C-alpha positions in Angstrom: 38.8 36.2 -203.5 40.3 32.8 -204.3 39.9 30.2 -201.5 42.5 27.6 -201.0 41.7 23.9 -201.5 42.1 21.6 -198.6 45.3 19.5 -198.6 46.5 16.3 -196.9 47.9 18.5 -194.1 45.6 21.5 -194.0 41.8 22.3 -193.9 40.7 25.8 -194.8 37.3 26.5 -193.3 36.3 30.0 -194.1 33.6 29.4 -196.8 34.2 25.8 -198.1 33.4 22.2 -197.2 34.3 22.7 -193.6 32.3 26.0 -193.2 30.6 24.3 -190.2 33.6 25.5 -188.2 32.8 29.2 -189.0 31.0 31.1 -186.2 28.7 32.4 -188.9 27.5 28.9 -190.0 23.8 28.2 -189.3 24.0 26.0 -186.2 21.9 27.2 -183.3 23.3 27.1 -179.8 21.7 26.8 -176.5 23.9 29.1 -174.5 23.3 30.7 -171.1 19.8 29.1 -171.1 19.0 31.0 -174.3 18.7 30.0 -178.0 21.4 31.7 -180.1 21.2 31.5 -183.9 24.9 30.9 -184.2 28.1 30.7 -182.2 28.9 34.3 -183.5 25.9 35.6 -181.6 26.9 33.7 -178.4 30.4 35.1 -178.7 29.1 38.7 -178.8 26.5 38.0 -176.2 29.3 37.1 -173.8 31.3 40.2 -174.9 28.5 42.4 -173.5 27.7 40.6 -170.3 26.5 43.4 -168.0 24.9 45.3 -170.9 21.5 43.6 -171.1 20.2 46.0 -173.7 22.9 45.0 -176.2 22.5 41.3 -175.3 18.8 41.6 -176.0 19.5 43.3 -179.4 22.0 40.5 -180.2 19.4 37.8 -179.5 17.1 39.6 -181.9 19.6 40.2 -184.6 18.4 39.1 -188.0 21.7 37.4 -188.9 25.2 36.7 -187.7 26.4 39.6 -189.7 23.9 41.9 -188.1 25.1 40.7 -184.6 28.7 41.3 -185.7 27.9 44.8 -186.9 25.9 45.6 -183.7 28.9 44.4 -181.6 31.2 46.7 -183.6 29.0 49.7 -183.1 29.0 49.1 -179.3 32.6 47.9 -178.8 33.2 50.7 -176.3 30.7 48.9 -174.0 32.4 45.5 -174.1 33.4 43.8 -170.9 36.5 45.4 -169.5 38.2 42.0 -169.2 37.2 40.9 -172.7 40.6 40.7 -174.3 41.8 38.6 -171.3 38.9 36.1 -171.5 37.7 36.0 -175.1 39.8 33.0 -176.1 38.5 31.0 -173.2 34.9 32.0 -174.0 35.3 31.0 -177.6 36.7 27.6 -176.6 33.6 27.0 -174.4 31.3 28.1 -177.3 33.1 25.7 -179.7 32.8 22.8 -177.3 29.1 23.5 -176.9 28.6 23.6 -180.6 30.2 20.2 -181.0 28.3 18.8 -178.0 25.0 20.1 -179.4 25.5 19.2 -183.1 26.6 15.6 -184.0 27.2 16.8 -187.6 29.8 19.4 -186.4 31.5 16.7 -184.3 31.5 14.3 -187.3 33.1 17.0 -189.6 35.6 17.9 -186.9 36.7 14.3 -186.5 36.9 13.9 -190.3 39.7 16.4 -190.4 42.0 13.8 -188.7 45.2 15.5 -187.6 45.3 18.2 -190.3 45.9 21.8 -189.4 42.7 23.8 -189.3 42.9 27.3 -190.7 40.3 30.0 -190.8 41.1 31.2 -194.3 40.0 34.8 -193.5 41.9 37.6 -195.1 39.9 40.0 -192.9 41.0 38.8 -189.4 44.5 38.1 -188.4 43.6 37.1 -184.8 40.9 34.5 -185.3 42.0 33.8 -188.8 45.3 33.9 -190.5 44.7 37.3 -192.2 45.6 38.9 -195.5 49.3 37.9 -195.4 48.6 34.4 -194.0 50.8 35.1 -190.9 48.0 35.8 -188.4 47.3 33.9 -185.1 44.6 31.6 -186.5 43.2 31.3 -183.0 39.9 29.9 -184.2 41.7 27.1 -186.0 43.9 26.4 -183.0 40.8 26.2 -180.7 39.1 23.9 -183.1 42.2 21.6 -183.1 42.1 21.6 -179.2 38.4 20.6 -179.2 39.2 17.9 -181.8 42.1 16.6 -179.7 39.8 16.3 -176.7 37.3 14.4 -178.8 40.0 12.1 -180.1 41.3 11.5 -176.6 37.8 10.7 -175.2 37.1 8.4 -178.2 40.4 6.6 -177.6 39.4 5.8 -174.0 35.8 5.0 -174.7 36.7 2.1 -177.0 
C-alpha cells in the first residue's frame, strides 16, 4: 500500500508523521476513571457499556488490534444506540486525548488549517476508504477539535 504524502492543503494520518491522530497510536487515556492503552480501546469500551464482561476484556486486551478484534467478535452485543452516539463519543475521546497529551495537541496545531484525512483504505466511515470517497469522520472530528483549540488560543492571548 502506498501512502500519500502530506501537502500544503492536506494531512494524511493513517501511518505517517501524524500517526498520533490514529486511535491505534500508543497514547494512554484516562477514561471513565480507568486507564485505557489507546483511544481505540476507549471507543470500544463505550460501545459495550452495559456489557461489563466485554469491557473488562477490552481493558485487558494486549493491543489496540486485539481490542478491535474483540469488539468485532461481539458486535451483536453493542449498545442499541451505538450508531446514533458513536460520533459524539469519538469526539469526546479525541478531546480527552488532546487534553491529556500535550504532544498530540502540538501536532494537531501544527496542521494549521489543512484538511485532515484518515488515509485508510479499509474504512469509509472513519476514513476515506478504498475509493477516497468515504466520510472521513475521524479527520472531520480532529478538525473540529483543532478549531476549538485555535479558538481558545485566540482568546487566551
